[in-house]
N, C-alpha and C positions, 0 to 999 in steps of 0.2 A: 505492499499498500503507502503512495508517493504521502511523505510527510511537508505542511505548507505549514510555514510562520505568515505571520503580516507584520509589516512595518506599518504603522499610524493607522492600531487595530482602530481608534479608535475616532477618525474622523468619516469624512462619507466615504470613500474609495471602499479603505481599512472593513469598514464593517458591510460595505456592499460584496466585498474578498473572502468575510467569513461567513456570510450570509449562502455564497455561493460555493463554498469547501464542504458547508454543512449538509447542501445537497446533493454531494458527490458524494455515494458508495465507497469508488476507490480512490477516494485521497482525505487526507483526515488531517485537521490544525494540530498541532503541539506547538505551536508560540506564539506568539502576540506582545506588540512590543509600545510603547511609543517614547515620548521623551523624560526625560528623568523629570519627579517632581511633578510630572502633571496629575489634575485630581481624580483621573481618570486608575492610576498606577495602581496594580494593588484586584479592579473591579472584573471578574470574569468578562471575557470577546463573549461568547454567547447573548448577556444581558445587555451590553452595546447595542447590538446587532439584532435587537427584540427576538429575539429566539430562546430567552432562558438560559440555563444555564450548560456550558459544555465544559465545563471544569479546564479549561485555560484561562488562568490570569493575565491582565497585561501586564508587564515587565515595563521596565525603568530601563532597563540594562539590554543593550540588543545582542550581545555576544550569549547570557542566557534563554533569552528569547529562543537565540535559535539554532542553542544545542544540540536538540535531536531532530534538527527539519532538514530535509534535503531538499528543500528550494524556498526561497523566500521571496515574497515581493512584496513591493515599495512602488508605492502610491502617495509621496508624502507633497515636501518640500523640496526647492534648492538647496538650504542650507541646509536640511539632515543627509543630504547625501555623504557628504566628507565621511560619516559617524556610521553610515551603516553601508556603503562599501568595505567600510575597515573592519565592521565587524562581521563581513559575509568572508572575508578572505581568512577574516580568523578562524572563522571554525569549519574554513572550507566547505559555506555554502551554496549553491547556484542562485542563481537573483536573474529576477523579470520586473526590471526596472522602468517602470510608466509614468515616472515623474515626469513633468514637463517645466517647461519654460528654465531647461538646465543652457548654466555658461558653455562656452567652448572650451573652460579650465572643467568642469564638471566633464564634460564629454571626453576630453585628454585623459583626468580622471578616470573614468570607466575604460577604456583602451588599454591604460596603466595596469587596473585591477582582473581586467579581463584571458593577461601575463598567468594571473595564481586561478583564478577559478573560470566558471561558466558566466557568463551576461549574458542575457538579452533583451537589448531597452528599444525601447519604440515610444513614438508618440502619444499611438494609439494605437491602443493594443485588439481593440474591434474588430473580429473577422471581417464583422460587412465593411469596416472603412479601411482595413487595408486593402479588400476585393474594389473599391472606389478610388481609392487613390492607384491600382494597377487599373483601371478604364483609366484615367486620365493620364496615363501614361504612352496608354496605346493612342485615346484620342490626339495626344500631342503629336508620338510619333507620326501617325496618315492623317491629322488637317496641317503641318506642317507650320516654320515658323514668321508664316505672317498673316496671321490666330491672331486675333486680341486675347490674352487669355485672361481673368477677372474673377476672380475667390473670393467667394464672403462667409463668412461662418458666424453665428450668435450662441449666445454660453449666457447662464445662469452669472448675475448679479454680483455674484459672490467670487469670481473666477479673478485669481490676482496677474494672470498675465495674458500679453496681445500682442501678435497675432495670437491665437493659438494654433501650439505645436502639430495637428492635425492641417491647417491652413497651410503651417508652411512646412509640414511632409508632403501636400497635397504641390504643393508649388516647386520645391525642390522633384520632383517628378518629375516634371514640365520640364524645370530647367535644363536636365538630365538628359535628357531626352531631345531638347534643342544643345546640349554642348558650350550650356553656361551656367552662370554661378548664381542663386539663386540674390544672394547678399548684393551681387553687384546689380541685375534688373527686379529690383523689385520697387513696388511703387505701397508703401505699403499709408491707407487712408491718405484723404486729397480734404486742401483747405486755402481758401485763397485765388489768384491767381497761378495756376499752374502751368499753364501755354500747353500745345498739343501733349498727347498720350506720347510719349519715344518708342520707337519703334522697339520689340522684342517686348514688354515691360511688360512684367506679372503684376497687378494688382492685389492688393490685399487691402478686404476690408471687415472692421467689427465691430457687434453689436453685443451690451450686455444688458440685461432687463430679463428681469423675474427668476425663475425656475427654468429656465429651457437650458435642457441637458447636451446638448449641442446639434445644431444644424449646418452643412455644411454644403455649399453650389458651387461648383468649378463651370464657368461659360467662357467657352470658345466659342470668336466673333469674325467674324470675315464682314465684305461690304453688303456683303448676300444675303445671307444667314445666320443660325446663331444652331448651336449645338450646347445640350444642359444639363451637365450630373450632379447628382443631389443624391446627400444622405442624410437622413433624419434620423438621429438618435430615441431612443421612448425613454428608457431604463437603464439609469449606470450600470447597473449590471451586467449592461454587454461588455462591459471593457472589461469588470471582472473574471464574467466567463472567457474571454477572450486569452486575460492572464493567464487562467488555470490551461488552458489549452497550450500555451505560450510554454510553463512549468510541467506538464506532462511531457513534452517536448524535449527541452531542454534538459531533464534529469539524464545524466549519464551521460552528456555531453562531455571529449574533453575541451579543458579553458578555450578562451575565445571570446570576440564579441559575435553574436546573433541579433538575428532582426525579425520580423514575422514575417520578410518573406519566403527567410529562411524554412520557418515553420507553415506554411502555407504551400511552398516548393516551387515559387515561380522563378523562372528565367533570368 
C-alpha cells in the first residue's frame, strides 16, 4: 500500500488531498504537517478535512511527519518550499510538488534536490488541465506563429499570485512550440496607452473574484477566425486527485525531476 504524507494539511488543498487519500483503498495517509507553532498542530488530519478521526496527528516537524511515508504531497506556499525539500531529502521521501508562485531560485532548488530524491513538479496537477495544455501545444503547432494568442485565467479572491501557474504553464507550452521564451514575449495585463500588439506576443489576463476554483481560456485569433480552448475547474479535489495519480506513478522512480507529461506519457 502506498503511504502518503501531506504538507500543509490544514490548508485548502491539504484538506482536499486528505479527503482523496481517505477515499482510495490502495493508499494510506501516514503523515501530516504544517508550520511549527500553528494552532492545528496536534489535531487529527481527518477532523480538519471534515472526515472524523483518521488517527494521523498534524505535526509541526516535517521530518517526523514524513518518517513513514513513501511519497509526500506539497500544496503550501513558496516560503515553505526550502524546508519541505530539505525534510523530503533527509527522509528519502519522494515528493509531488504542486505549490505555485515559485521563483527561479525555488525551481533551481527543486532541480538540485532531485539529484537525491525523485520529485514531480507541476504548476497544475489536474489531469484535465495537463491534457488541456497538450491541446494548446498542438494548436500552437498547427495554427502557426502568425495567430495572436491570449490566455485568460480566473481564480478566487484569496489566491496570492498572478498570473496563475496554470496560465504560465499554458503560455510556456505555446512559446516552446514557437521556439521562444515566454518571459520574452508575455504581456501580462494591459493598462493605459499600450500601442499596437507586438508580433508574437502571448497575452495573459487575470481575474480574482468570489470562490472561483479555476477557469482558463486560450484563444488563438487570426484576422479571419478564432479558436478557443477552455478548462473549467468545478472542485479543487481534481487537483488532489491528479496529485495522487502523480504520487502513484512517482513511487519507486529513481532520483530526478519529473512532470505530469511523464505521468501521462506525452511525447
